[in-house]
Each structure stands twice: as structure tokens, then as C-alpha cells.
All heavy atoms as an XYZ file, in Angstrom:
735
protein
N      -9.865    -21.506      2.652
C      -8.964    -21.065      3.707
C      -8.392    -22.275      4.425
O      -9.022    -23.335      4.471
C      -9.697    -20.188      4.704
S     -10.287    -18.639      4.015
N      -7.211    -22.111      4.963
C      -6.558    -23.193      5.699
C      -5.631    -22.597      6.756
O      -5.230    -21.443      6.664
C      -5.755    -24.074      4.749
N      -5.302    -23.417      7.737
C      -4.332    -23.061      8.764
C      -3.242    -24.124      8.738
O      -3.534    -25.318      8.671
C      -4.983    -22.990     10.158
C      -3.941    -22.753     11.231
C      -6.050    -21.915     10.204
N      -1.993    -23.685      8.772
C      -0.864    -24.615      8.726
C       0.035    -24.356      9.920
O       0.433    -23.223     10.174
C      -0.086    -24.427      7.430
C       1.046    -25.392      7.244
C       1.671    -25.260      5.857
O       1.411    -24.312      5.125
N       2.501    -26.214      5.503
N       0.357    -25.414     10.663
C       1.257    -25.316     11.799
C       2.608    -25.890     11.397
O       2.681    -26.983     10.829
C       0.694    -26.112     12.991
C       1.569    -26.055     14.226
C       0.728    -25.655     15.429
C       2.232    -27.396     14.468
N       3.665    -25.130     11.662
C       5.033    -25.575     11.387
C       5.777    -25.680     12.713
O       5.887    -24.693     13.451
C       5.759    -24.587     10.478
C       5.145    -24.364      9.088
C       5.798    -23.172      8.417
C       5.285    -25.606      8.248
N       6.272    -26.858     13.035
C       7.043    -27.042     14.261
C       8.372    -26.287     14.155
O       8.823    -25.983     13.047
C       7.276    -28.536     14.500
C       5.984    -29.302     14.817
C       6.259    -30.776     15.041
N       6.719    -31.454     13.849
C       5.935    -31.911     12.868
N       4.637    -31.733     12.945
N       6.448    -32.524     11.821
N       9.014    -26.006     15.290
C      10.303    -25.304     15.249
C      11.288    -26.011     14.318
O      11.467    -27.230     14.401
C      10.780    -25.349     16.701
C       9.518    -25.436     17.497
C       8.588    -26.283     16.666
N      11.873    -25.270     13.387
C      12.838    -25.809     12.448
C      12.249    -26.598     11.292
O      12.989    -27.047     10.419
N      10.941    -26.755     11.239
C      10.320    -27.545     10.169
C      10.404    -26.831      8.823
O      10.266    -25.615      8.732
C       8.855    -27.827     10.492
C       8.176    -28.711      9.475
C       6.754    -29.085      9.856
O       6.251    -28.645     10.906
O       6.130    -29.832      9.081
N      10.621    -27.630      7.779
C      10.677    -27.127      6.408
C       9.782    -28.027      5.554
O       9.944    -29.243      5.552
C      12.116    -27.171      5.891
C      12.297    -26.698      4.472
C      13.766    -26.769      4.075
C      13.965    -26.363      2.631
N      15.385    -26.422      2.241
N       8.852    -27.426      4.832
C       7.955    -28.211      3.991
C       8.612    -28.524      2.653
O       9.574    -27.881      2.250
C       6.625    -27.468      3.736
O       6.886    -26.276      2.993
C       5.914    -27.122      5.035
N       8.077    -29.519      1.966
C       8.596    -29.903      0.648
C       8.228    -28.833     -0.378
O       7.128    -28.273     -0.354
C       8.011    -31.239      0.220
C       8.579    -31.728     -1.095
C       8.032    -33.100     -1.477
O       7.223    -33.674     -0.783
N       8.487    -33.609     -2.610
N       9.134    -28.561     -1.289
C       8.886    -27.590     -2.352
C       7.823    -28.124     -3.313
O       7.816    -29.315     -3.651
C      10.192    -27.315     -3.096
O      10.013    -26.286     -4.031
N       6.929    -27.240     -3.703
C       5.862    -27.614     -4.630
C       5.351    -26.370     -5.356
O       5.740    -25.252     -5.037
C       4.714    -28.297     -3.880
C       4.000    -27.385     -2.928
N       4.519    -27.010     -1.709
C       2.813    -26.746     -3.027
C       3.681    -26.204     -1.097
N       2.632    -26.011     -1.885
N       4.504    -26.597     -6.348
C       3.854    -25.483     -7.045
C       2.462    -25.938     -7.460
O       2.190    -27.136     -7.570
C       4.675    -25.033     -8.261
C       4.818    -26.061     -9.352
C       5.693    -25.535    -10.463
N       5.839    -26.502    -11.539
C       6.444    -26.257    -12.677
N       6.967    -25.060    -12.902
N       6.540    -27.183    -13.613
N       1.588    -24.954     -7.651
C       0.214    -25.233     -8.064
C      -0.285    -24.067     -8.910
O       0.287    -22.980     -8.876
C      -0.702    -25.476     -6.863
C      -0.389    -24.633     -5.680
N      -0.720    -23.296     -5.598
C       0.257    -24.930     -4.540
C      -0.312    -22.818     -4.439
N       0.295    -23.786     -3.778
N      -1.341    -24.327     -9.675
C      -1.837    -23.283    -10.576
C      -2.808    -22.327     -9.900
O      -3.439    -21.510    -10.559
C      -2.462    -23.889    -11.843
C      -3.690    -24.727    -11.565
O      -3.931    -25.163    -10.448
N      -4.468    -24.975    -12.605
N      -2.895    -22.377     -8.596
C      -3.723    -21.422     -7.850
C      -2.819    -20.414     -7.143
O      -1.645    -20.678     -6.903
C      -4.587    -22.160     -6.822
O      -3.767    -22.887     -5.938
N      -3.376    -19.269     -6.808
C      -2.682    -18.229     -6.053
C      -2.972    -18.438     -4.576
O      -4.046    -18.935     -4.215
C      -3.188    -16.848     -6.463
C      -2.969    -16.590     -7.935
O      -1.845    -16.372     -8.362
N      -4.025    -16.640     -8.725
N      -2.044    -18.037     -3.715
C      -2.260    -18.164     -2.272
C      -1.803    -16.896     -1.564
O      -0.746    -16.343     -1.883
C      -1.510    -19.365     -1.721
N      -2.613    -16.459     -0.611
C      -2.286    -15.326      0.247
C      -2.086    -15.882      1.651
O      -2.943    -16.616      2.152
C      -3.417    -14.279      0.264
C      -3.685    -13.760     -1.147
C      -3.077    -13.135      1.224
C      -4.939    -12.901     -1.250
N      -0.952    -15.564      2.264
C      -0.637    -16.056      3.605
C      -0.612    -14.909      4.601
O      -0.091    -13.840      4.309
C       0.732    -16.747      3.620
C       0.742    -18.046      2.872
C       1.051    -18.074      1.519
C       0.431    -19.235      3.506
C       1.059    -19.273      0.818
C       0.433    -20.433      2.814
C       0.747    -20.442      1.469
O       0.746    -21.621      0.778
N      -1.148    -15.158      5.791
C      -1.056    -14.228      6.905
C      -0.378    -15.000      8.033
O      -0.802    -16.111      8.381
C      -2.434    -13.731      7.345
C      -2.403    -12.553      8.297
C      -2.402    -12.953      9.760
O      -2.957    -13.952     10.136
N      -1.754    -12.149     10.575
N       0.710    -14.438      8.554
C       1.464    -15.099      9.607
C       0.799    -14.793     10.937
O       0.847    -13.671     11.426
C       2.941    -14.640      9.617
C       3.722    -15.401     10.678
C       3.564    -14.815      8.238
N       0.186    -15.809     11.521
C      -0.501    -15.645     12.802
C       0.503    -15.661     13.950
O       0.366    -14.932     14.916
C      -1.545    -16.743     12.982
C      -2.345    -16.616     14.228
C      -3.354    -15.677     14.325
C      -2.077    -17.431     15.322
C      -4.097    -15.545     15.484
C      -2.819    -17.305     16.488
C      -3.831    -16.363     16.575
N       1.541    -16.528     13.808
C       2.559    -16.632     14.863
C       3.853    -17.139     14.249
O       3.846    -17.883     13.280
C       2.095    -17.605     15.942
C       3.095    -17.762     17.052
C       2.722    -18.676     18.175
N       1.513    -19.423     17.987
C       1.075    -20.349     18.814
N       1.747    -20.635     19.890
N      -0.034    -21.004     18.581
N       4.976    -16.741     14.820
C       6.261    -17.285     14.425
C       7.022    -16.412     13.437
O       6.626    -15.293     13.127
N       8.129    -16.972     12.962
C       8.990    -16.298     11.993
C       9.583    -17.355     11.084
O       9.874    -18.466     11.512
C      10.105    -15.536     12.700
N       9.752    -17.005      9.818
C      10.294    -17.983      8.894
C      10.622    -17.392      7.551
O      10.685    -16.176      7.376
N      10.812    -18.300      6.603
C      11.187    -17.943      5.250
C      10.374    -18.768      4.274
O      10.133    -19.952      4.510
C      12.679    -18.237      5.012
O      13.441    -17.560      5.997
C      13.127    -17.793      3.648
N       9.942    -18.131      3.192
C       9.275    -18.837      2.104
C       9.984    -18.462      0.813
O       9.801    -17.363      0.301
C       7.773    -18.481      2.025
O       7.144    -18.885      3.242
C       7.098    -19.173      0.860
N      10.835    -19.370      0.301
C      11.417    -19.133     -1.015
C      10.313    -19.260     -2.077
O       9.580    -20.242     -2.086
C      12.452    -20.245     -1.171
C      12.675    -20.782      0.208
C      11.395    -20.559      0.929
N      10.195    -18.239     -2.923
C       9.203    -18.242     -4.007
C       9.976    -17.968     -5.291
O      10.458    -16.857     -5.497
C       8.120    -17.166     -3.800
C       7.140    -17.164     -4.962
C       7.392    -17.370     -2.480
N      10.092    -19.001     -6.128
C      10.921    -18.845     -7.316
C      12.341    -18.524     -6.898
O      12.947    -19.249     -6.122
N      12.884    -17.399     -7.363
C      14.257    -17.000     -7.037
C      14.331    -16.019     -5.872
O      15.413    -15.575     -5.500
C      14.924    -16.398     -8.272
C      15.093    -17.412     -9.383
C      15.751    -16.803    -10.592
C      15.880    -17.853    -11.686
N      16.554    -17.335    -12.869
N      13.192    -15.659     -5.281
C      13.153    -14.729     -4.150
C      12.984    -15.488     -2.841
O      12.393    -16.558     -2.806
C      11.989    -13.750     -4.288
C      12.104    -12.789     -5.424
C      10.964    -11.779     -5.407
O       9.907    -12.016     -4.836
N      11.190    -10.652     -6.036
N      13.498    -14.903     -1.754
C      13.280    -15.449     -0.412
C      12.471    -14.429      0.365
O      12.940    -13.321      0.602
C      14.595    -15.707      0.306
C      15.333    -16.925     -0.176
C      16.581    -17.186      0.640
N      16.354    -17.793      1.937
C      16.043    -19.072      2.137
N      15.868    -19.858      1.117
N      15.895    -19.547      3.344
N      11.285    -14.802      0.766
C      10.429    -13.920      1.557
C      10.619    -14.244      3.035
O      10.367    -15.363      3.470
C       8.961    -14.111      1.164
C       8.626    -13.928     -0.311
C       7.162    -14.250     -0.560
C       8.946    -12.509     -0.753
N      11.112    -13.272      3.790
C      11.269    -13.422      5.241
C       9.987    -12.935      5.888
O       9.487    -11.861      5.546
C      12.458    -12.587      5.735
C      13.775    -12.904      5.055
C      14.360    -14.233      5.491
O      14.094    -14.669      6.621
O      15.091    -14.830      4.676
N       9.422    -13.714      6.815
C       8.170    -13.319      7.436
C       8.198    -13.450      8.957
O       8.954    -14.226      9.510
C       6.991    -14.073      6.850
C       7.162    -15.556      6.649
C       7.489    -16.191      5.485
C       6.982    -16.592      7.613
N       7.537    -17.548      5.663
C       7.227    -17.826      6.966
C       6.648    -16.618      8.961
C       7.138    -19.052      7.628
C       6.558    -17.834      9.618
C       6.794    -19.034      8.950
N       7.372    -12.612      9.592
C       7.213    -12.587     11.043
C       5.730    -12.428     11.348
O       4.927    -12.108     10.471
C       7.978    -11.408     11.651
C       9.465    -11.567     11.512
O      10.063    -12.428     12.156
N      10.078    -10.776     10.636
N       5.392    -12.613     12.611
C       4.003    -12.490     13.039
C       3.383    -11.194     12.517
O       3.973    -10.128     12.616
C       3.929    -12.513     14.566
C       2.512    -12.458     15.094
C       2.465    -12.638     16.600
O       3.347    -13.241     17.179
N       1.428    -12.124     17.208
N       2.192    -11.318     11.918
C       1.463    -10.164     11.404
C       1.703     -9.873      9.934
O       0.963     -9.104      9.331
N       2.738    -10.471      9.347
C       3.033    -10.224      7.932
C       2.021    -10.924      7.026
O       1.438    -11.945      7.385
C       4.431    -10.724      7.568
C       5.538     -9.855      8.127
O       5.246     -8.724      8.568
O       6.700    -10.320      8.125
N       1.850    -10.360      5.841
C       0.998    -10.936      4.797
C       1.841    -10.989      3.525
O       2.527    -10.034      3.191
C      -0.260    -10.080      4.561
C      -1.135    -10.080      5.822
C      -1.052    -10.583      3.354
C      -2.321     -9.130      5.758
N       1.797    -12.145      2.840
C       2.525    -12.277      1.578
C       1.748    -13.161      0.614
O       0.854    -13.895      1.009
C       3.949    -12.794      1.797
C       4.060    -14.177      2.385
C       4.202    -15.291      1.554
C       4.046    -14.378      3.758
C       4.324    -16.562      2.082
C       4.168    -15.646      4.290
C       4.300    -16.739      3.450
O       4.422    -17.990      3.981
N       2.102    -13.068     -0.661
C       1.400    -13.788     -1.719
C       2.369    -14.723     -2.436
O       3.508    -14.348     -2.725
C       0.792    -12.807     -2.742
C      -0.261    -11.932     -2.062
C       0.192    -13.547     -3.933
C      -0.774    -10.809     -2.919
N       1.884    -15.930     -2.735
C       2.611    -16.863     -3.596
C       1.797    -16.966     -4.885
O       0.692    -17.505     -4.887
C       2.777    -18.246     -2.945
C       3.421    -19.225     -3.920
C       3.598    -18.142     -1.655
N       2.318    -16.416     -5.990
C       1.581    -16.458     -7.257
C       1.514    -17.874     -7.832
O       2.339    -18.728     -7.511
C       2.378    -15.548     -8.190
C       3.444    -14.918     -7.381
C       3.566    -15.671     -6.100
N       0.560    -18.076     -8.698
C       0.362    -19.379     -9.335
C       1.622    -19.864    -10.034
O       2.358    -19.093    -10.641
C      -0.788    -19.283    -10.335
N       1.851    -21.156     -9.927
C       2.881    -21.926    -10.616
C       4.304    -21.495    -10.278
O       5.230    -21.664    -11.062
C       2.637    -21.953    -12.123
C       3.054    -23.268    -12.715
C       4.044    -23.463    -13.658
C       2.549    -24.558    -12.413
N       4.162    -24.809    -13.949
C       3.241    -25.506    -13.190
C       1.567    -25.036    -11.541
C       2.995    -26.871    -13.132
C       1.305    -26.390    -11.489
C       2.015    -27.290    -12.282
N       4.523    -20.973     -9.074
C       5.867    -20.651     -8.588
C       6.266    -21.700     -7.547
O       5.491    -21.998     -6.626
C       5.902    -19.266     -7.932
C       5.950    -18.149     -8.906
N       4.891    -17.799     -9.703
C       6.952    -17.300     -9.214
C       5.224    -16.774    -10.465
N       6.476    -16.451    -10.191
N       7.457    -22.269     -7.692
C       7.966    -23.207     -6.699
C       8.095    -22.485     -5.368
O       8.572    -21.348     -5.314
C       9.333    -23.747     -7.122
C       9.268    -24.674     -8.280
C       9.618    -24.397     -9.575
C       8.805    -26.025     -8.275
N       9.404    -25.492    -10.369
C       8.896    -26.517     -9.592
C       8.311    -26.867     -7.280
C       8.531    -27.809     -9.940
C       7.937    -28.166     -7.634
C       8.058    -28.624     -8.940
N       7.674    -23.139     -4.289
C       7.789    -22.543     -2.961
C       7.727    -23.625     -1.881
O       7.287    -24.747     -2.132
C       6.687    -21.503     -2.723
C       5.309    -22.086     -2.739
N       4.648    -22.416     -3.905
C       4.479    -22.421     -1.734
C       3.459    -22.911     -3.615
N       3.332    -22.935     -2.289
N       8.194    -23.258     -0.718
C       8.045    -24.067      0.486
C       8.100    -23.112      1.671
O       8.349    -21.915      1.495
C       9.130    -25.151      0.567
C      10.508    -24.572      0.775
O      11.061    -23.954     -0.130
N      11.057    -24.748      1.958
N       7.823    -23.612      2.851
C       7.821    -22.772      4.047
C       8.834    -23.329      5.050
O       8.934    -24.540      5.222
C       6.435    -22.745      4.693
C       5.347    -22.359      3.750
N       5.202    -21.084      3.249
C       4.358    -23.093      3.183
C       4.157    -21.051      2.440
N       3.636    -22.263      2.373
N       9.579    -22.435      5.688
C      10.589    -22.821      6.669
C      10.362    -22.036      7.961
O      10.364    -20.809      7.946
C      11.992    -22.512      6.146
C      12.323    -23.164      4.825
C      13.639    -22.679      4.243
O      14.532    -22.243      5.020
O      13.773    -22.717      3.015
N      10.173    -22.737      9.062
C      10.036    -22.090     10.361
C      11.425    -21.834     10.930
O      12.170    -22.762     11.193
C       9.216    -22.986     11.307
C       8.997    -22.347     12.661
O       9.513    -21.278     12.956
N       8.228    -23.011     13.504
N      11.787    -20.571     11.103
C      13.091    -20.190     11.645
C      13.056    -19.947     13.145
O      14.075    -19.666     13.761
C      13.606    -18.902     10.985
C      13.930    -18.998      9.528
C      14.540    -17.687      9.010
N      13.564    -16.600      8.894
C      13.453    -15.556      9.715
N      14.251    -15.422     10.731
N      12.530    -14.637      9.516
N      11.879    -20.017     13.754
C      11.756    -19.664     15.168
C      11.886    -20.889     16.072
O      11.843    -22.030     15.622
C      10.417    -18.955     15.412
O       9.341    -19.825     15.165
N      12.068    -20.626     17.362
C      12.157    -21.686     18.366
C      10.785    -22.091     18.870
O      10.672    -22.904     19.785
C      13.017    -21.212     19.549
C      14.462    -20.981     19.143
O      14.941    -21.680     18.230
O      15.109    -20.097     19.747
N       9.754    -21.506     18.295
C       8.370    -21.790     18.671
C       7.615    -22.246     17.424
O       8.120    -22.139     16.304
C       7.718    -20.523     19.249
C       6.426    -20.795     19.994
O       6.091    -21.982     20.213
O       5.736    -19.821     20.352
N       6.423    -22.725     17.611
C       5.597    -23.094     16.463
C       5.250    -21.865     15.638
O       5.059    -20.783     16.181
C       4.299    -23.751     16.939
C       4.508    -25.073     17.634
C       3.226    -25.643     18.201
O       2.280    -24.867     18.464
O       3.170    -26.863     18.397
N       5.188    -22.044     14.326
C       4.724    -20.982     13.428
C       3.345    -21.403     12.926
O       3.107    -22.586     12.657
C       5.681    -20.797     12.261
N       2.465    -20.438     12.797
C       1.120    -20.709     12.296
C       0.849    -19.775     11.125
O       0.941    -18.549     11.251
C       0.050    -20.515     13.386
C       0.308    -21.484     14.544
C      -1.349    -20.705     12.810
C      -0.608    -21.288     15.731
N       0.535    -20.379      9.966
C       0.218    -19.632      8.752
C      -1.253    -19.833      8.411
O      -1.730    -20.969      8.364
C       1.077    -20.106      7.580
C       2.589    -20.013      7.740
C       3.282    -20.625      6.524
C       3.014    -18.578      7.940
N      -1.955    -18.751      8.183
C      -3.338    -18.778      7.705
C      -3.282    -18.471      6.215
O      -2.608    -17.531      5.810
C      -4.166    -17.724      8.441
C      -5.583    -17.636      7.968
C      -6.517    -18.563      8.385
C      -5.980    -16.630      7.107
C      -7.840    -18.488      7.945
C      -7.287    -16.542      6.663
C      -8.217    -17.480      7.087
N      -3.942    -19.276      5.393
C      -3.882    -19.036      3.952
C      -5.264    -18.996      3.317
O      -6.204    -19.633      3.795
C      -3.039    -20.110      3.260
O      -3.635    -21.378      3.406
N      -5.339    -18.221      2.255
C      -6.536    -18.137      1.420
C      -6.096    -18.398     -0.008
O      -5.071    -17.882     -0.438
C      -7.174    -16.752      1.525
C      -7.686    -16.433      2.912
S      -8.033    -14.684      3.114
C      -6.387    -14.064      3.421
N      -6.863    -19.219     -0.743
C      -6.469    -19.593     -2.082
C      -7.672    -19.661     -3.015
O      -8.801    -19.833     -2.555
C      -5.722    -20.955     -2.063
O      -5.403    -21.326     -3.393
C      -6.542    -22.030     -1.415
N      -7.402    -19.533     -4.309
C      -8.475    -19.673     -5.297
C      -8.510    -21.089     -5.887
O      -9.146    -21.337     -6.902
C      -8.353    -18.618     -6.399
C      -7.004    -18.597     -7.096
O      -6.125    -19.419     -6.758
O      -6.818    -17.746     -7.978
N      -7.860    -22.056     -5.215
C      -7.853    -23.447     -5.679
C      -9.257    -24.029     -5.860
O      -9.488    -24.754     -6.834
C      -7.031    -24.320     -4.730
N     -10.237    -23.748     -4.977
C     -11.567    -24.329     -5.182
C     -12.200    -23.973     -6.529
O     -12.950    -24.775     -7.098
C     -12.391    -23.766     -4.020
C     -11.381    -23.521     -2.946
C     -10.155    -23.038     -3.698
N     -11.889    -22.805     -7.053
C     -12.406    -22.423     -8.368
C     -11.862    -23.357     -9.441
O     -12.614    -23.865    -10.280
C     -12.023    -20.969     -8.698
O     -12.514    -20.121     -7.662
C     -12.590    -20.536    -10.037
N     -10.546    -23.599     -9.413
C      -9.927    -24.503    -10.377
C     -10.419    -25.941    -10.185
O     -10.634    -26.668    -11.153
C      -8.403    -24.445    -10.277
C      -7.833    -23.134    -10.735
C      -7.449    -22.171     -9.826
C      -7.685    -22.862    -12.084
C      -6.927    -20.957    -10.241
C      -7.161    -21.648    -12.521
C      -6.783    -20.697    -11.593
N     -10.592    -26.357     -8.921
C     -11.076    -27.709     -8.645
C     -12.499    -27.901     -9.172
O     -12.819    -28.957     -9.720
C     -11.019    -27.986     -7.144
C      -9.593    -28.089     -6.642
C      -9.477    -28.012     -5.133
O     -10.363    -27.506     -4.449
N      -8.357    -28.488     -4.612
N     -13.327    -26.883     -9.032
C     -14.723    -26.978     -9.470
C     -14.862    -27.187    -10.971
O     -15.810    -27.824    -11.429
C     -15.493    -25.717     -9.050
N     -13.901    -26.689    -11.736
C     -13.981    -26.862    -13.190
C     -13.003    -27.932    -13.696
O     -12.767    -28.057    -14.897
C     -13.757    -25.519    -13.931
C     -12.374    -24.928    -13.617
C     -14.864    -24.534    -13.597
C     -12.021    -23.695    -14.446
N     -12.424    -28.692    -12.744
C     -11.546    -29.786    -13.107
C     -10.200    -29.367    -13.669
O      -9.576    -30.120    -14.413
N      -9.723    -28.185    -13.290
C      -8.472    -27.672    -13.852
C      -7.361    -27.451    -12.828
O      -6.332    -26.878    -13.151
C      -8.737    -26.349    -14.592
C      -9.646    -26.493    -15.784
C      -9.037    -27.417    -16.836
O      -7.889    -27.255    -17.224
N      -9.810    -28.387    -17.287
N      -7.553    -27.901    -11.581
C      -6.514    -27.697    -10.562
C      -5.335    -28.628    -10.827
O      -5.509    -29.810    -11.115
C      -7.056    -27.949     -9.154
C      -6.011    -27.739     -8.082
C      -5.632    -26.459     -7.717
C      -5.397    -28.817     -7.464
C      -4.657    -26.241     -6.752
C      -4.426    -28.620     -6.493
C      -4.067    -27.334     -6.144
O      -3.111    -27.129     -5.193
N      -4.117    -28.097    -10.697
C      -2.900    -28.871    -10.887
C      -1.913    -28.524     -9.785
O      -1.778    -27.365     -9.398
C      -2.242    -28.579    -12.240
C      -3.104    -28.846    -13.439
C      -3.341    -30.339    -13.649
N      -4.206    -30.596    -14.787
C      -5.529    -30.760    -14.734
N      -6.158    -30.698    -13.582
N      -6.227    -30.999    -15.826
N      -1.213    -29.538     -9.293
C      -0.178    -29.345     -8.290
C       0.966    -30.291     -8.602
O       0.738    -31.414     -9.084
C      -0.706    -29.632     -6.887
C       0.299    -29.346     -5.801
C      -0.296    -29.346     -4.401
O      -1.526    -29.234     -4.265
O       0.490    -29.467     -3.453
N       2.192    -29.821     -8.349
C       3.373    -30.628     -8.639
C       4.351    -30.493     -7.483
O       4.622    -29.381     -7.026
C       4.004    -30.117     -9.949
C       5.190    -30.887    -10.410
C       5.718    -30.350    -11.754
O       5.691    -29.122    -11.981
O       6.149    -31.183    -12.547
N       4.881    -31.608     -7.005
C       5.879    -31.610     -5.949
C       7.257    -31.771     -6.558
O       7.424    -32.467     -7.565
C       5.628    -32.752     -4.970
O       4.416    -32.558     -4.298
N       8.230    -31.152     -5.933
C       9.615    -31.292     -6.384
C      10.083    -32.702     -6.051
O       9.733    -33.259     -5.008
C      10.504    -30.267     -5.719
N      10.867    -33.278     -6.917
C      11.423    -34.592     -6.673
C      12.605    -34.442     -5.730
O      13.551    -33.703     -6.033
C      11.888    -35.236     -7.989
O      10.785    -35.255     -8.891
C      12.397    -36.636     -7.758
N      12.545    -35.122     -4.572
C      13.680    -35.003     -3.636
C      14.963    -35.548     -4.267
O      14.929    -36.554     -4.973
C      13.272    -35.873     -2.445
C      11.819    -36.148     -2.614
C      11.506    -35.980     -4.072
N      16.076    -34.860     -4.013
C      17.356    -35.323     -4.536
C      18.006    -36.228     -3.503
O      17.837    -36.043     -2.294
C      18.302    -34.141     -4.843
O      18.439    -33.358     -3.677
C      17.738    -33.301     -5.968
N      18.753    -37.215     -3.968
C      19.405    -38.162     -3.054
C      20.896    -37.978     -3.058
O      21.488    -37.493     -3.930
C      19.053    -39.587     -3.449
C      17.590    -39.872     -3.259
C      17.301    -41.315     -3.568
C      15.801    -41.562     -3.358
N      15.452    -42.937     -3.527
């Protein structure tokens, strides 16, 4: 489990990993593009990012957003099979 704080207007770098993640929005509002879909979220929402899908998180609110996440990454890490890839920023 993890907690992620996003400042107003903050956008994280796009990445993907071979683990699944479940997010619960504790506070704020934002968008998480997952593959070709855009998931709009608000406080209290729960959404899933499936394994190996490009995604990032964008805080659309004027306040901090807080995301609580649960993932099966420790299982992959324990057997030496966890993989993560970041998108190469374009210039």
C-alpha cells in the first residue's frame, strides 16, 4: 500500500509496470489516462490500473489530491520478476 500526494496542477510522468494497482481517491479531483482511456476521478472514487498499461496521474483541483493505492508489486518483487518502464520525455 502507498499514499501519493499531488500538488494542485501536478502531473506525474507516464509509466507502466507489470503489477496491477487499485486506487482510492482520499481527496481531490483529477484524471488518470490509462492506455487510450481517460479516467476522471473525485474524492471517494476507486479505480484500477491493469498491469502493463501506460498511465499517469493529473491533479485537476485547486487543492492537494491524495491517492491511496494497493498493488501486487511485492509478489513480483519477491520472485525477481517486477518490471517498470518510464516514458521517454519528448523534447
